[in-house]
C-alpha positions in Angstrom: 114.6 88.8 112.2 112.0 89.9 114.7 108.3 89.3 114.6 106.3 86.5 113.0 105.6 86.0 109.3 102.0 86.7 108.2 100.0 85.0 105.5 98.1 88.3 104.9 99.0 90.6 102.0 101.0 93.6 103.0 99.6 97.1 102.7 101.4 99.6 100.5 103.0 101.5 103.4 104.4 98.3 105.1 105.6 97.0 101.7 107.4 100.2 101.0 108.9 100.2 104.5 110.3 96.7 104.0 111.7 97.4 100.5 113.6 100.5 101.8 115.9 98.0 103.5 117.2 96.9 100.1 120.1 99.0 98.7 119.9 99.7 95.0 121.8 101.4 92.3 120.2 104.5 90.8 119.4 105.0 87.2 117.6 107.6 85.1 115.7 106.2 82.1 115.0 108.5 79.2 112.8 108.2 76.1 112.3 110.4 73.1 110.1 113.3 73.8 112.2 114.0 75.8 110.9 112.2 78.9 112.7 110.6 81.8 112.5 109.4 85.4 114.6 108.1 88.2 114.4 104.4 89.0 116.0 101.9 91.4 114.3 98.9 89.8 116.9 98.4 87.1 118.4 94.9 86.7 120.0 92.6 84.2 117.7 89.8 83.0 119.6 87.7 80.4 123.0 87.5 78.7 121.7 85.5 75.7 120.1 87.6 74.4 121.2 90.6 76.4 118.1 91.9 78.3 117.6 94.4 81.1 114.5 95.5 82.9 113.1 98.4 84.9 109.7 99.2 86.3 107.6 102.3 86.0 104.3 103.4 87.6 101.8 103.6 84.8 100.4 106.8 86.5 103.7 108.5 86.0 104.0 111.5 83.6 106.8 109.6 81.9 104.7 106.5 81.2 103.1 107.7 77.9 106.5 108.3 76.4 107.9 105.0 77.6 104.7 103.2 76.5 105.2 104.4 72.8 109.0 104.4 72.7 110.8 102.0 70.5 114.1 102.8 72.3 115.1 104.1 75.7 118.4 104.9 77.4 119.3 103.7 80.9 121.9 105.8 82.7 123.7 104.4 85.7 124.3 107.5 87.8 127.7 108.3 89.3 128.0 109.2 93.0 128.2 112.9 92.1 124.9 112.9 90.3 122.4 113.0 93.1 121.2 116.3 91.7 120.3 114.5 88.5 118.4 111.7 90.4 116.5 114.4 92.3 115.6 116.3 89.2 114.2 113.2 87.4 112.2 112.2 90.4 110.5 115.6 90.7 107.1 116.2 89.0 106.2 119.4 87.3 109.7 120.6 86.3 111.5 120.6 83.0 113.9 117.7 83.7 116.0 118.4 80.6 116.5 122.2 81.2 120.0 123.7 81.8 122.2 123.2 83.6 121.6 119.5 82.8 123.8 118.5 79.9 122.5 116.0 77.4 122.5 115.2 73.7 120.3 113.3 71.3 121.8 109.8 71.0 121.1 106.8 68.8 117.4 106.5 67.9 116.8 110.1 69.1 117.0 108.9 72.7 118.2 111.6 75.1 121.6 110.7 76.5 122.7 112.4 79.7 126.3 113.5 80.1 128.6 112.2 82.9 126.7 108.9 83.7 128.8 106.0 84.8 127.3 103.9 82.1 124.7 104.4 79.4 122.8 101.6 77.7 120.6 102.6 74.7 118.0 99.8 74.4 115.4 98.6 72.1 112.2 98.0 74.0 111.3 94.3 73.7 108.2 94.0 75.9 106.1 95.9 78.4 104.3 93.8 81.0 101.6 95.3 83.2 102.1 94.2 86.8 99.7 95.9 89.3 100.0 99.7 89.0 103.4 99.4 87.3 104.8 98.2 84.0 107.9 96.0 83.7 109.8 97.0 80.7 112.1 94.5 79.1 114.7 96.0 76.8 117.6 94.8 74.7 120.8 97.0 74.9 122.0 97.9 71.4 124.6 100.6 72.2 126.6 101.3 75.3 129.3 103.4 76.8 130.9 103.7 80.3 133.5 105.5 82.3 135.3 104.8 85.6 133.9 105.9 88.9 131.6 105.0 91.8 127.8 104.5 91.6 125.1 106.5 93.3 123.2 104.2 95.7 119.7 104.4 97.3 118.9 102.9 100.7 116.4 103.5 103.4 114.9 106.6 101.6 118.1 108.4 100.9 120.9 108.6 98.4 124.4 107.3 99.4 127.8 107.2 97.9 129.5 103.8 97.5 132.0 103.2 100.3 
């Protein structure tokens, strides 16, 4: 590591620059509406009870749907789904329009086809943290298939090696 550690708070640009060094799996979170967004903040939280979390900017166009949703779906994207990640990160487009393939799943949550794994979750809690919300959710249904995940590192999508 080069440089010295500072006791000052980091600015947003420096903070973002540092976090880009962390590789992450890519998910799309969907909620009834339909609404959805791309996230790299997904993580497991607990096995007993099973809990997962993801974060969402409360200024996002998807936040109102997630804020009122009783259930959401988390889709772990496969390496061939970069186009899906890009669609759900883009503002001002119909994210659910063809050629995207999806269906209404349990609890009327949109379920995207071809994801590596899908977890339909009951929203357990929403915690405001700065300009984001941390959503804690309990998986109630799940499905998966074989394949490699889509990854995100240093501002770009990557395929698993």
